[in-house]
C-alpha positions in Angstrom: 21.0 171.8 -121.9 20.3 173.8 -124.8 23.1 176.2 -124.0 26.0 173.6 -122.9 29.1 174.3 -125.2 29.6 171.4 -126.8 33.2 170.8 -127.3 33.0 168.2 -130.4 31.1 168.0 -133.4 30.3 163.7 -133.1 31.2 161.6 -130.4 31.6 157.5 -130.9 31.5 155.6 -127.7 32.0 152.0 -128.8 34.4 149.6 -129.9 35.0 147.6 -133.5 33.0 144.6 -134.0 34.8 142.6 -136.6 33.0 139.2 -135.8 29.3 140.9 -137.0 29.2 140.7 -140.6 28.9 144.3 -142.7 29.8 146.3 -139.3 30.8 149.6 -139.8 32.2 150.3 -136.7 35.9 149.6 -138.1 35.4 152.7 -140.4 33.6 155.2 -138.2 36.6 154.5 -136.0 38.9 155.2 -138.8 37.4 158.6 -139.7 37.4 159.4 -136.1 41.1 159.0 -135.6 41.7 161.2 -138.7 39.4 163.6 -137.5 40.7 166.4 -135.2 39.9 165.9 -131.6 37.7 169.3 -132.1 35.6 167.4 -134.9 35.5 163.7 -132.9 35.9 162.3 -129.7 36.5 158.5 -129.6 35.8 156.4 -126.2 37.5 153.2 -126.8 35.4 150.8 -125.4 37.8 147.9 -126.3 38.9 145.2 -123.3 42.4 146.5 -124.5 41.7 150.0 -123.4 41.2 149.4 -120.2 37.1 150.1 -120.7 36.2 153.4 -120.2 32.9 152.5 -121.3 32.1 150.7 -117.9 31.9 154.4 -116.5 28.7 156.0 -117.1 29.7 159.6 -116.0 32.7 159.0 -118.7 30.4 157.9 -121.0 27.8 161.0 -120.2 30.2 163.4 -120.4 31.3 162.3 -123.6 27.5 162.8 -125.0 27.2 166.1 -123.2 30.3 167.6 -124.8 29.3 166.3 -128.6 26.8 167.9 -130.9 25.8 164.6 -132.4 26.5 160.8 -131.1 27.3 158.1 -133.7 24.8 155.0 -133.0 25.4 152.2 -135.2 24.3 148.6 -134.7 25.9 146.6 -132.7 24.8 142.9 -131.0 21.4 144.8 -132.1 20.1 147.7 -134.1 19.5 150.0 -130.7 21.1 149.9 -127.6 20.9 151.3 -124.6 23.1 154.2 -125.0 21.1 155.5 -127.4 19.2 156.6 -124.7 21.8 158.1 -122.8 23.2 159.5 -125.4 19.4 161.4 -125.9 19.0 162.5 -122.4 22.4 164.1 -122.9 21.0 166.4 -125.2 23.4 164.9 -128.1 21.7 164.3 -131.5 21.7 160.8 -132.7 23.3 159.9 -136.0 21.7 156.6 -137.1 23.6 153.8 -139.9 20.3 151.6 -140.4 16.8 151.9 -141.1 16.1 149.3 -138.0 17.5 151.6 -135.6 15.3 153.8 -133.5 13.1 156.0 -135.8 11.8 152.2 -137.1 12.2 150.3 -134.0 10.4 152.8 -131.6 7.8 154.0 -133.4 5.5 155.1 -130.2 8.2 157.4 -128.7 9.9 158.8 -131.6 8.2 161.3 -134.2 7.3 160.0 -137.4 9.7 162.6 -139.1 12.9 161.5 -137.9 14.6 164.1 -139.8 13.4 166.4 -136.6 15.5 164.6 -134.3 18.2 162.4 -135.7 20.7 162.2 -138.8 20.4 159.4 -141.1 23.7 157.9 -143.5 23.4 155.0 -145.2 26.3 152.7 -143.5 27.3 151.2 -146.7 28.1 154.1 -148.0 30.5 155.2 -144.8 31.3 151.3 -145.3 32.5 151.6 -148.7 34.2 155.1 -148.5 31.1 156.8 -150.5 30.6 159.3 -147.4 32.4 161.0 -145.1 30.8 161.4 -141.5 32.7 164.8 -140.9 31.8 166.5 -144.0 28.2 165.3 -143.6 27.7 166.8 -140.4 29.2 170.0 -141.4 27.2 170.5 -143.9 24.1 170.4 -141.3 23.4 174.3 -140.4 23.6 176.0 -137.2 19.6 176.5 -137.3 19.4 173.3 -138.5 21.2 171.4 -135.5 19.5 174.1 -133.1 16.1 172.7 -133.8 17.0 169.2 -133.7 18.6 169.6 -130.5 15.1 171.2 -129.2 13.4 168.1 -130.7 15.7 165.5 -129.0 15.0 167.5 -125.9 11.6 167.3 -126.2 11.9 163.7 -126.5 13.6 163.4 -123.0 10.1 162.7 -120.9 8.9 160.0 -123.1 12.0 157.7 -123.3 11.9 158.1 -119.1 10.0 156.6 -116.7 8.5 159.5 -114.0 4.9 161.1 -112.6 4.9 162.7 -116.1 2.0 163.2 -118.1 3.0 161.0 -120.8 6.1 159.1 -119.7 8.0 155.8 -121.4 5.5 153.7 -119.5 2.1 155.2 -120.2 3.6 155.6 -124.0 3.9 151.8 -124.0 0.6 150.8 -122.4 -1.3 153.2 -125.2 0.5 151.5 -127.9 -0.1 148.3 -126.6 -3.8 149.0 -126.6 -4.0 150.6 -129.6 -2.4 147.8 -131.4 -5.0 145.6 -129.9 -8.0 147.4 -130.7 -6.3 147.6 -134.2 -6.5 143.7 -134.1 
């Protein structure tokens, strides 16, 4: 996974959400559309587009071909595809603090800058921040270190016969919470 060639700096798999107040998805799509194909890969999940997003192989391939995966809030702060992108070794980019690093404290390291990029959504929405420029400003060494950390997270978000899988982490978190109350 570390050696996989990633042809796009970042990707966005999703659709605009004009009915959700303060949704930045439209601006993300606009920034993606004006970027080069080497910079951004957009998988448009609009129903009018034949919805390739219903094909998990297509979605995972986009994640695997991208260095960063844009993860704006949708119907909720974090969606299943957040975990799919991590499983593909793609570094998540969040736009709201309620996303994974604040929501999944049992599973993810407290120092979220080790495995994700946070860009305040309001600064993207009002045009103060260009996503491409922000991500291009991250050094290759930082990207490699972040990808290593993302890969280390994988056993913690899957169920399996591992020493510390997602289920054992959840049970441990519940027990600690009960002990502290």
